[in-house]
VOKE-219154 format. One line per field, with one value per residue (C-alpha): x, y, z negated; residue number from 0. Coordinates in pm, 1 decimal, decimal comma, m for minus. Each point is the difference from the previous one (the first is absolute). Layout:
REM VOKE-219154
xx c(X  ...)
yy c(Y  ...)
zz c(Z  ...)
nr c(NUM  ...)
REM end
This chain:
REM VOKE-219154
xx c(3426,2  m137,9  13,0  m184,4  m271,7  m32,3  m38,5  m257,5  m200,4  34,8  m173,9  m283,3  m57,1  83,2  m271,1  81,7  m183,0  m223,1  228,3  m272,2  2,9  374,1  137,5  47,8  264,1  243,2  m51,7  165,0  315,1  m81,1  176,4  112,9  m169,7  m88,6  244,6  202,7  344,6  209,8  m267,6  m309,6  m79,2  m81,2  m368,2  m102,2  m269,7  277,9  163,7  m332,9  m43,6  349,7  m73,6  m323,2  178,5  267,1  m256,1  98,8  m209,8  31,9  107,7  m78,5  1,1  m271,9  37,1  m304,4  m43,7  m109,3  m355,1  1,6  62,5  209,1  292,3  236,0  320,3  274,3  173,4  m115,0  191,6  m34,1  360,6  151,4  m269,8  m121,5  264,4  m265,1  31,7  m227,7  m186,5  m224,7  m286,4  m5,9  m126,2  m345,1  m62,5  m20,9  327,0  178,3  m125,3  132,6  350,7  204,1  252,3  358,5  104,8  m348,9  m340,4  m159,5  m181,2  m103,6  m309,6  m292,8  m75,8  m323,1  197,7  227,9  m296,5  m163,6  320,2  70,0  m362,0  84,9  260,8  262,1  m18,9  76,5  182,7  m95,2  226,1  m139,5  277,9  m3,2  224,9  m17,8  m264,9  m170,7  m376,5  27,5  m364,4  m108,8  208,1  m145,4  m351,1  86,6  176,4  m289,4  m246,3  212,3  8,6  m375,6  m121,3  349,2  m1,6  368,6  223,4  143,0  137,7  68,3  305,7  204,4  286,8  m260,8  m188,9  m301,0  m75,0  m59,5  m188,5  m228,8  m64,1  m79,3  m274,3  m130,6  77,8  16,4  m4,9  332,1  315,8  217,0  372,2  274,0  331,0  296,9  371,7  255,2  272,1  53,8  m254,8  m290,2  m221,7  43,7  369,6  m59,9  m171,5  m273,2  m81,6  m30,6  m229,2  m209,1  m52,5  m95,1  m251,2  m154,7  m30,2  m94,8  73,4  m98,7  363,3  342,6  221,3  339,9  328,7  217,7  309,0  m163,2  m58,8  21,1  m127,3  m192,3  m312,9  m58,9  83,5  m249,0  m278,5  68,8  m7,3  m340,1  m137,6  44,4  117,5  341,8  98,3  340,9  142,0  192,6  156,4  265,3  270,5  63,9  95,4  m321,9  m198,8  142,6  m85,0  m356,7  m25,1  110,6  m169,5  m306,6  m300,3  27,4  229,1  m48,1  283,5  166,2  299,6  218,5  m241,5  m248,2  242,6)
yy c(m13744,6  235,8  m270,1  m239,3  261,6  53,0  m372,6  m28,4  278,7  m173,5  m299,4  213,2  220,5  m197,6  m243,8  m345,1  m51,8  m293,0  m265,6  m87,3  359,9  53,0  m350,6  47,0  266,0  m269,4  m226,6  207,3  172,2  346,4  152,9  346,7  249,1  m298,6  m222,5  279,7  22,0  174,6  m16,8  m15,4  314,7  m23,8  29,2  m44,7  m232,2  m196,3  m51,8  m121,9  m243,0  m135,4  m55,1  m181,4  m226,4  m77,7  m80,5  295,2  243,5  365,2  293,1  339,2  368,2  262,0  369,8  226,8  200,8  362,5  m108,4  m262,3  m322,2  m263,6  m62,5  m298,1  200,9  25,6  337,0  346,5  134,6  m114,6  21,5  m333,9  m214,4  201,0  263,6  271,8  301,4  81,9  m169,2  m300,8  154,9  308,6  m193,3  m138,6  m366,3  78,1  191,3  m275,5  m261,2  208,4  m71,2  m313,7  m165,3  49,3  m251,2  m152,7  36,7  m66,9  292,4  69,9  m203,7  74,5  m227,7  m93,7  m123,8  m206,6  m155,2  m88,6  m168,3  m194,1  m99,8  m207,5  m219,2  98,1  214,2  371,6  212,2  361,4  260,9  350,6  257,3  283,3  271,2  279,3  255,7  m229,6  m57,9  m377,6  m45,8  111,7  m284,6  m244,9  84,5  m43,5  m332,0  m128,0  94,4  m162,7  m322,1  m12,7  m331,6  m139,7  m366,8  m95,0  m8,3  344,6  221,8  371,2  128,0  313,4  148,7  249,7  m150,3  217,9  m229,8  m314,3  203,5  150,0  m337,0  m156,5  258,9  46,0  m329,3  m262,6  m285,8  111,5  m167,7  297,6  1,8  226,2  29,8  86,6  68,1  118,7  168,2  367,3  m9,6  m101,7  184,3  m259,0  5,0  12,3  m274,9  231,3  102,4  m363,0  m90,7  314,5  m81,8  m354,4  112,3  256,3  m242,0  m316,9  m187,7  m344,4  m59,2  163,4  39,4  55,7  107,0  m310,2  198,4  53,9  m369,5  m167,0  214,0  m71,3  202,6  m178,8  m339,7  52,4  108,4  m293,0  m244,6  136,5  m61,4  328,1  m82,0  144,9  76,4  140,1  212,5  40,5  m344,6  28,1  m257,2  m350,5  153,6  200,0  m304,9  m187,9  287,6  m0,6  m377,0  14,6  311,9  67,3  m183,2  116,5  211,6  290,1  m66,9  83,1  m112,5  m253,9  8,6  m195,2  m281,6)
zz c(m9423,0  266,8  270,1  m230,1  m49,2  375,8  60,1  m279,2  162,6  339,1  m150,8  m137,3  304,5  314,6  96,8  127,0  330,1  83,6  156,8  249,9  120,3  35,2  46,8  374,0  m67,1  m114,0  300,1  272,2  110,0  134,9  299,4  m106,4  236,6  216,4  182,9  155,2  151,2  259,2  269,9  m221,1  m202,6  m368,3  m90,8  364,3  126,6  171,6  m341,5  m136,0  288,0  m64,5  m369,1  79,7  249,2  m261,8  m270,3  m217,0  m195,6  97,3  m213,7  155,5  m87,6  24,2  72,7  43,1  318,9  m7,2  79,1  m277,6  192,2  m180,4  236,1  m22,2  m25,6  m261,7  19,9  m100,9  300,7  359,8  114,2  m106,7  153,5  298,7  73,1  m33,7  m226,6  m290,3  m281,9  48,3  m195,4  219,9  303,1  69,8  73,2  372,0  m9,2  m192,7  242,1  285,0  m129,7  62,1  m224,1  111,1  268,0  6,5  161,5  m339,3  m160,2  m359,9  m84,2  m226,3  m292,7  177,3  301,4  m222,7  m179,9  331,5  117,7  m320,0  m60,6  m306,9  169,7  m258,8  m314,8  m4,6  m255,1  71,2  m160,6  m29,0  18,5  m250,3  m138,4  m253,5  89,5  252,1  m6,6  m3,8  m100,6  349,5  141,3  m252,0  118,0  365,8  m58,9  m208,9  272,4  271,8  m203,5  m51,3  134,2  64,2  m102,5  9,6  m307,1  m63,2  m272,9  m26,9  m187,9  m56,2  m196,7  m117,6  m296,9  80,5  294,6  m205,5  m261,1  266,1  162,7  m337,2  m47,5  354,2  176,2  m274,7  249,3  149,5  m128,9  m102,5  m67,3  m130,8  185,6  m218,4  22,7  m256,2  205,3  78,3  283,2  m219,5  m244,7  m273,5  m86,4  m375,7  m202,7  m127,0  358,1  109,5  m285,4  41,9  368,6  m93,9  m260,8  233,3  293,3  m192,1  323,9  119,3  99,6  14,4  306,5  m160,0  157,7  35,2  m107,3  m341,7  m67,7  m242,2  m283,5  m321,4  81,5  328,7  m147,7  m283,3  234,8  231,8  m290,0  m95,7  350,7  187,2  356,6  75,8  359,5  86,9  282,4  220,0  26,4  272,8  m77,1  m138,6  m336,3  m29,4  116,1  m296,6  m234,7  131,8  m39,1  m363,4  m128,7  216,9  141,0  360,7  214,5  239,0  240,6  327,9  203,8  m180,2  m291,3  212,2  87,9)
nr c(0  1  2  3  4  5  6  7  8  9  10  11  12  13  14  15  16  17  18  19  20  21  22  23  24  25  26  27  28  29  30  31  32  33  34  35  36  37  38  39  40  41  42  43  44  45  46  47  48  49  50  51  52  53  54  55  56  57  58  59  60  61  62  63  64  65  66  67  68  69  70  71  72  73  74  75  76  77  78  79  80  81  82  83  84  85  86  87  88  89  90  91  92  93  94  95  96  97  98  99  100  101  102  103  104  105  106  107  108  109  110  111  112  113  114  115  116  117  118  119  120  121  122  123  124  125  126  127  128  129  130  131  132  133  134  135  136  137  138  139  140  141  142  143  144  145  146  147  148  149  150  151  152  153  154  155  156  157  158  159  160  161  162  163  164  165  166  167  168  169  170  171  172  173  174  175  176  177  178  179  180  181  182  183  184  185  186  187  188  189  190  191  192  193  194  195  196  197  198  199  200  201  202  203  204  205  206  207  208  209  210  211  212  213  214  215  216  217  218  219  220  221  222  223  224  225  226  227  228  229  230  231  232  233  234  235  236  237  238  239  240  241  242  243  244  245  246  247  248  249  250  251  252  253  254  255  256)
REM end
């Protein structure tokens, strides 16, 4: 009974986007953090160049520097990717760009540098990182400003439903998505949390954890026209799950075969 009520409210609250506006989302496979590998760092400009050469869309992550630059970087801490100590957000743009990725001459790039490189050749999925207690709206503003005038297909998404809500109000031309997972690492383990995030975000699309597919909520939204992307597709089995239950995959490694 409760699940039926949630799904009824989904239908009332969640808008169905204009197919002409979001149709491109379904037409691509997206390289997760760019086309990276052992010698090409994730989220680097080299990974973006590889994705473009392979005819893949690009999914990337955004962290905010201490001086409010949107940086194409995944982790809250620097150590895994650069070997440096400290938190990503404690360094300025100049300081971050003084670092190099481990075993590479590539350095963390700004969103502006990525946009200049891609220049509409392939679409971009831009994920804004957030966590509890984080002022994600500051990052939303900086990403919006960086995207001003950019002509290529692009969308902005986040696990944080405040991102899509803010973009709906302050950048209505931006395609805005909600990223969701159901396991112990997410914020939406319980059904009511998933539906609450959905209602708050009212997204143009979902990017759903492939390990949580299939499920009735996603199937119902997809049937009603909401584009469903899924991540991270890394194997033949998850490729098949994506093919059956989603409209496009965010993939890496064997998931791109």
